[in-house]
DRENPA-3360 file (N, C-alpha, C; in nm, 2 decimals, always signed):
BEGIN
1 = XXXXXXXX = +0.08/-0.12/+0.00/+0.00/+0.00/+0.00/+0.09/+0.13/+0.00 ~ +0.20/+0.12/+0.07/+0.29/+0.24/+0.08/+0.34/+0.27/-0.06 ~ +0.37/+0.17/-0.15/+0.42/+0.20/-0.28/+0.31/+0.28/-0.36 ~ +0.19/+0.24/-0.35/+0.08/+0.31/-0.42/+0.07/+0.45/-0.37 ~ +0.08/+0.47/-0.24/+0.07/+0.61/-0.19/+0.19/+0.69/-0.24 ~ +0.31/+0.64/-0.24/+0.42/+0.71/-0.29/+0.40/+0.74/-0.44 ~ +0.36/+0.65/-0.52/+0.33/+0.67/-0.66/+0.24/+0.79/-0.68 ~ +0.13/+0.78/-0.61/+0.03/+0.89/-0.63/+0.08/+1.02/-0.58;
9 = XXXXXXXX = +0.15/+1.02/-0.47/+0.20/+1.15/-0.41/+0.30/+1.21/-0.50 ~ +0.39/+1.13/-0.57/+0.50/+1.19/-0.65/+0.46/+1.21/-0.80 ~ +0.35/+1.16/-0.84/+0.31/+1.18/-0.98/+0.19/+1.27/-1.01 ~ +0.11/+1.29/-0.91/-0.01/+1.38/-0.92/+0.04/+1.52/-0.93 ~ -0.02/+1.60/-1.02/+0.01/+1.74/-1.04/-0.13/+1.81/-1.05 ~ -0.13/+1.95/-1.03/-0.25/+2.02/-1.04/-0.31/+2.00/-1.18 ~ -0.23/+1.99/-1.28/-0.28/+1.98/-1.42/-0.32/+1.83/-1.45 ~ -0.27/+1.74/-1.38/-0.30/+1.60/-1.40/-0.31/+1.52/-1.27;
17 = XXXXXXXX = -0.42/+1.55/-1.20/-0.44/+1.49/-1.07/-0.48/+1.34/-1.08 ~ -0.45/+1.27/-0.97/-0.50/+1.13/-0.96/-0.63/+1.14/-0.88 ~ -0.72/+1.05/-0.92/-0.85/+1.03/-0.85/-0.85/+0.89/-0.80 ~ -0.84/+0.86/-0.67/-0.84/+0.73/-0.62/-0.99/+0.69/-0.59 ~ -1.04/+0.59/-0.67/-1.18/+0.56/-0.66/-1.19/+0.41/-0.62 ~ -1.26/+0.39/-0.52/-1.28/+0.25/-0.47/-1.37/+0.17/-0.57 ~ -1.34/+0.05/-0.60/-1.42/-0.03/-0.69/-1.49/-0.15/-0.63 ~ -1.52/-0.13/-0.50/-1.59/-0.24/-0.42/-1.74/-0.25/-0.46;
25 = XXXXXXXX = -1.80/-0.13/-0.49/-1.94/-0.13/-0.53/-1.95/-0.06/-0.66 ~ -2.00/-0.13/-0.76/-2.01/-0.07/-0.89/-2.09/+0.06/-0.90 ~ -2.20/+0.07/-0.83/-2.28/+0.19/-0.83/-2.20/+0.31/-0.77 ~ -2.13/+0.29/-0.66/-2.05/+0.39/-0.60/-1.94/+0.43/-0.69 ~ -1.87/+0.34/-0.76/-1.76/+0.37/-0.85/-1.81/+0.46/-0.96 ~ -1.93/+0.42/-1.02/-1.98/+0.51/-1.13/-2.01/+0.65/-1.08 ~ -2.07/+0.66/-0.96/-2.10/+0.80/-0.91/-1.97/+0.87/-0.89 ~ -1.87/+0.81/-0.83/-1.74/+0.88/-0.80/-1.67/+0.92/-0.93;
33 = XXXXXXXX = -1.67/+0.84/-1.03/-1.61/+0.87/-1.16/-1.69/+0.99/-1.23 ~ -1.82/+0.98/-1.22/-1.90/+1.09/-1.28/-1.88/+1.22/-1.21 ~ -1.87/+1.22/-1.08/-1.84/+1.34/-1.00/-1.71/+1.40/-1.04 ~ -1.60/+1.32/-1.05/-1.47/+1.36/-1.09/-1.47/+1.43/-1.23 ~ -1.55/+1.37/-1.32/-1.56/+1.43/-1.46/-1.63/+1.56/-1.45 ~ -1.74/+1.56/-1.38/-1.82/+1.69/-1.37/-1.74/+1.80/-1.31 ~ -1.67/+1.77/-1.20/-1.59/+1.87/-1.13/-1.48/+1.92/-1.23 ~ -1.42/+1.83/-1.30/-1.32/+1.88/-1.40/-1.37/+1.96/-1.51;
41 = XXXXXXXX = -1.49/+1.93/-1.56/-1.55/+2.01/-1.66/-1.59/+2.14/-1.61 ~ -1.64/+2.15/-1.49/-1.68/+2.28/-1.42/-1.56/+2.37/-1.41 ~ -1.45/+2.31/-1.37/-1.33/+2.39/-1.35/-1.27/+2.45/-1.48 ~ -1.31/+2.39/-1.59/-1.26/+2.44/-1.72/-1.32/+2.57/-1.76 ~ -1.44/+2.61/-1.69/-1.51/+2.73/-1.72/-1.53/+2.76/-1.87 ~ -1.59/+2.66/-1.94/-1.61/+2.66/-2.08/-1.72/+2.76/-2.12 ~ -1.72/+2.82/-2.23/-1.83/+2.90/-2.28/-1.82/+2.90/-2.44 ~ -1.94/+2.93/-2.49/-1.94/+2.93/-2.64/-1.87/+3.05/-2.69;
49 = XXXXXXXX = -1.80/+3.04/-2.81/-1.73/+3.15/-2.86/-1.83/+3.26/-2.91 ~ -1.78/+3.38/-2.91/-1.86/+3.49/-2.96/-1.83/+3.51/-3.11 ~ -1.94/+3.54/-3.19/-1.93/+3.55/-3.33/-1.99/+3.68/-3.37 ~ -1.91/+3.76/-3.45/-1.96/+3.89/-3.49/-2.06/+3.87/-3.61 ~ -2.13/+3.97/-3.65/-2.24/+3.97/-3.75/-2.19/+3.92/-3.88 ~ -2.07/+3.96/-3.93/-2.02/+3.92/-4.06/-1.99/+3.77/-4.06 ~ -1.93/+3.72/-3.95/-1.90/+3.58/-3.94/-2.03/+3.50/-3.94 ~ -2.13/+3.55/-3.87/-2.26/+3.48/-3.87/-2.32/+3.46/-4.01;
57 = XXXXXXXX = -2.31/+3.57/-4.08/-2.36/+3.56/-4.22/-2.28/+3.46/-4.30 ~ -2.15/+3.46/-4.28/-2.07/+3.36/-4.35/-2.10/+3.22/-4.31 ~ -2.13/+3.19/-4.18/-2.16/+3.06/-4.14/-2.30/+3.02/-4.18 ~ -2.39/+3.11/-4.19/-2.53/+3.08/-4.24/-2.52/+3.04/-4.39 ~ -2.44/+3.11/-4.46/-2.43/+3.08/-4.61/-2.37/+2.94/-4.62 ~ -2.27/+2.91/-4.54/-2.20/+2.78/-4.55/-2.30/+2.67/-4.51 ~ -2.38/+2.70/-4.41/-2.48/+2.60/-4.37/-2.59/+2.57/-4.48 ~ -2.63/+2.68/-4.54/-2.73/+2.66/-4.65/-2.67/+2.58/-4.76;
65 = XXXXX = -2.54/+2.60/-4.79/-2.47/+2.53/-4.90/-2.46/+2.38/-4.86 ~ -2.43/+2.35/-4.74/-2.42/+2.21/-4.69/-2.55/+2.14/-4.69 ~ -2.66/+2.21/-4.65/-2.79/+2.15/-4.64/-2.85/+2.12/-4.78 ~ -2.80/+2.18/-4.89/-2.84/+2.15/-5.02/-2.79/+2.01/-5.07 ~ -2.69/+1.97/-5.01/-2.62/+1.84/-5.06/-2.69/+1.72/-5.00;
% end
């Protein structure tokens, strides 16, 4: 067990953290993994890009062209 603790302690970084998740109960494992994913996505603070009016017109024209095919 000490080797595992050393491995995690010396290789985890803020940009690439380890998540130790028990696998004794499948339902709990799934919840813990989902929580880790959700927390990571929340921390990314993602948002849709902003598009100016000229670019919107260009994208709409491209969309119409693609929908014809």
